C-alpha positions as CSV (number, residue, x, y, z in Angstrom):
1,M,110.2,67.4,116.8
2,L,107.4,68.3,114.4
3,S,107.3,66.6,111.1
4,S,104.7,66.3,108.4
5,A,105.7,64.3,105.4
6,A,103.8,63.7,102.2
7,W,105.5,61.0,100.2
8,A,104.2,60.6,96.7
9,H,105.8,57.9,94.6
10,E,103.5,57.8,91.6
11,D,105.3,57.0,88.3
12,S,104.4,59.7,85.8
13,G,106.4,58.1,83.0
14,V,108.9,61.0,82.9
15,D,112.6,60.2,82.9
16,C,114.1,62.4,85.7
17,S,117.8,62.5,85.2
18,Y,118.5,64.1,88.6
19,S,116.4,61.7,90.8
20,D,119.3,59.6,92.0
21,Q,121.3,62.7,93.0
22,V,119.0,64.2,95.6
23,T,119.5,64.0,99.4
24,P,116.2,64.6,101.1
25,G,117.6,65.3,104.6
26,L,120.6,67.6,103.9
27,E,122.8,67.9,107.0
28,L,123.4,71.3,108.6
29,P,126.4,72.3,110.7
30,V,124.1,73.7,113.4
31,S,121.5,72.1,115.5
32,G,117.9,72.8,115.2
33,Q,114.4,71.4,115.2
34,V,112.6,70.2,112.0
35,I,109.5,72.3,111.7
36,S,108.3,70.7,108.5
37,E,109.4,68.5,105.7
38,S,107.7,67.1,102.6
39,R,108.4,65.2,99.5
40,E,106.0,65.5,96.6
41,R,105.8,64.8,92.9
42,D,103.9,66.9,90.4
43,K,101.6,64.5,88.5
44,D,101.6,66.6,85.4
45,S,105.3,67.5,85.0
46,G,106.8,64.6,86.9
47,E,109.0,67.1,88.7
48,H,110.0,66.1,92.3
49,L,109.9,68.6,95.2
50,V,111.6,68.1,98.5
51,K,111.1,70.8,101.2
52,R,112.5,71.1,104.7
53,E,112.3,73.9,107.3
54,L,114.3,74.0,110.5
55,R,114.3,76.3,113.5
56,L,117.8,76.8,114.8
57,E,118.8,77.2,118.5
58,S,119.7,80.8,117.8
59,G,116.1,81.5,116.7
60,D,117.0,81.8,113.1
61,S,115.3,79.6,110.5
62,V,116.5,77.7,107.4
63,Y,114.2,76.7,104.5
64,I,115.6,74.2,101.9
65,E,113.8,73.4,98.7
66,Q,115.1,71.0,96.1
67,K,113.1,70.8,92.8
68,Y,114.3,68.3,90.2
69,C,113.7,66.2,87.1
70,T,115.4,67.2,83.9
71,M,117.1,70.1,85.9
72,Y,118.1,70.5,89.5
73,N,117.1,73.6,91.4
74,L,118.1,74.3,95.0
75,T,116.7,77.2,97.0
76,V,118.0,77.9,100.5
77,V,116.5,80.8,102.6
78,Y,118.2,81.7,105.9
79,R,115.9,83.9,108.0
80,L,117.7,86.1,110.5
81,T,116.4,87.3,113.9
82,E,119.0,90.1,113.9
83,V,121.1,91.8,111.2
84,N,124.8,92.3,111.8
85,D,128.0,91.1,110.1
86,S,128.3,88.1,112.4
87,S,124.7,86.8,111.8
88,F,125.1,87.4,108.1
89,E,128.3,85.4,108.0
90,K,126.7,82.6,110.0
91,G,123.8,82.5,107.6
92,L,126.2,82.3,104.6
93,G,128.1,79.5,106.4
94,V,125.0,77.5,106.9
95,I,124.0,78.0,103.2
96,H,127.5,77.0,102.1
97,S,127.3,73.7,104.1
98,V,124.0,72.9,102.4
99,I,125.5,73.6,99.0
100,T,128.5,71.3,99.8
101,S,126.2,68.5,101.0
102,V,124.2,68.5,97.7
103,D,125.2,65.6,95.4
104,Q,125.3,67.5,92.1
105,D,128.0,68.5,89.5
106,Y,128.5,71.8,91.3
107,Q,131.2,73.0,93.6
108,L,132.1,76.5,94.8
109,K,135.8,77.3,94.4
110,S,135.8,79.3,97.6
111,P,133.6,79.6,100.7
112,L,130.3,81.3,99.9
113,E,131.1,84.0,102.4
114,D,134.3,85.0,100.6
115,I,132.5,85.1,97.2
116,V,129.6,87.2,98.5
117,N,131.9,89.6,100.5
118,M,134.1,90.1,97.4
119,T,131.1,90.9,95.2
120,M,129.5,93.1,97.8
121,N,132.7,95.1,98.1
122,Q,133.0,95.4,94.3
123,R,129.3,96.6,94.0
124,D,129.5,98.8,97.2
125,L,126.6,96.8,98.8
126,T,125.9,96.8,102.5
127,L,123.4,95.1,104.9
128,D,121.5,98.4,105.2
129,E,119.5,97.7,102.1
130,S,118.2,94.7,100.1
131,F,120.1,93.3,97.1
132,E,120.1,90.4,94.7
133,Y,122.7,89.5,92.0
134,G,124.0,86.5,90.0
135,L,127.1,85.0,91.4
136,P,130.0,84.9,88.9
137,L,130.0,81.8,86.8
138,Q,133.7,81.3,87.5
139,A,133.0,81.0,91.2
140,A,132.0,77.4,90.7
141,R,133.1,74.2,89.0
142,S,130.6,72.3,87.0
143,S,130.5,70.6,83.6
144,D,126.8,71.5,83.3
145,N,124.9,74.7,82.8
146,V,124.8,76.7,86.1
147,E,122.8,79.6,87.3
148,H,123.3,80.8,90.9
149,T,122.2,83.9,92.7
150,I,122.4,85.4,96.2
151,G,120.0,87.8,97.7
152,F,119.6,89.7,101.0
153,E,116.2,91.2,101.9
154,R,115.2,93.4,104.8
155,L,111.8,92.3,105.9
156,P,109.0,94.7,107.0
157,E,108.8,95.6,110.7
158,G,106.5,93.3,112.7
159,N,107.8,90.1,111.1
160,E,109.2,87.4,113.3
161,F,112.5,87.7,111.3
162,V,114.1,91.0,110.4
163,A,115.9,89.8,107.2
164,E,116.6,86.8,105.0
165,I,119.4,85.6,102.8
166,Q,118.3,83.7,99.7
167,F,120.5,81.4,97.6
168,Y,119.3,79.8,94.4
169,L,121.2,77.2,92.3
170,G,120.0,75.8,89.0
171,V,122.1,73.0,87.4
172,G,121.3,71.4,84.0
173,G,118.6,72.5,81.5
174,L,119.3,74.0,78.2
């Protein structure tokens, strides 16, 4: 297992309301090897940053980034070695499990796969081309401000991965 960790605990004097609600080692429903992980703090803004990348047994990869202080941001990128309905659904399932393991005031009302499939059907989107869109606000429960997006990007030939699914969640802020 490869692991490089940079732990910075300097106190910048900034009150970070989301500090106690972050799980550095979010659990995944699939097994894999940790490629890298780090925990940092920006000395100027006081914002915390936790990153983790795993290589799954299937060859796919998952990158998780949590950025937080006065707002909580989660980015999950699932990189695919092949593109088909099954691999796309598996990627959405892994992303959904990351979302549900996050300790924030945010909960999807249905599995991510169902929400994405419904919206893809409504917008006539397929896995033949890249797309990105904001998920409907009513797809989640939260008493805080929420922004959440999903994206699918076909990667240029010659890359180790052929495509990636990107999920972004922002909780809090103004």
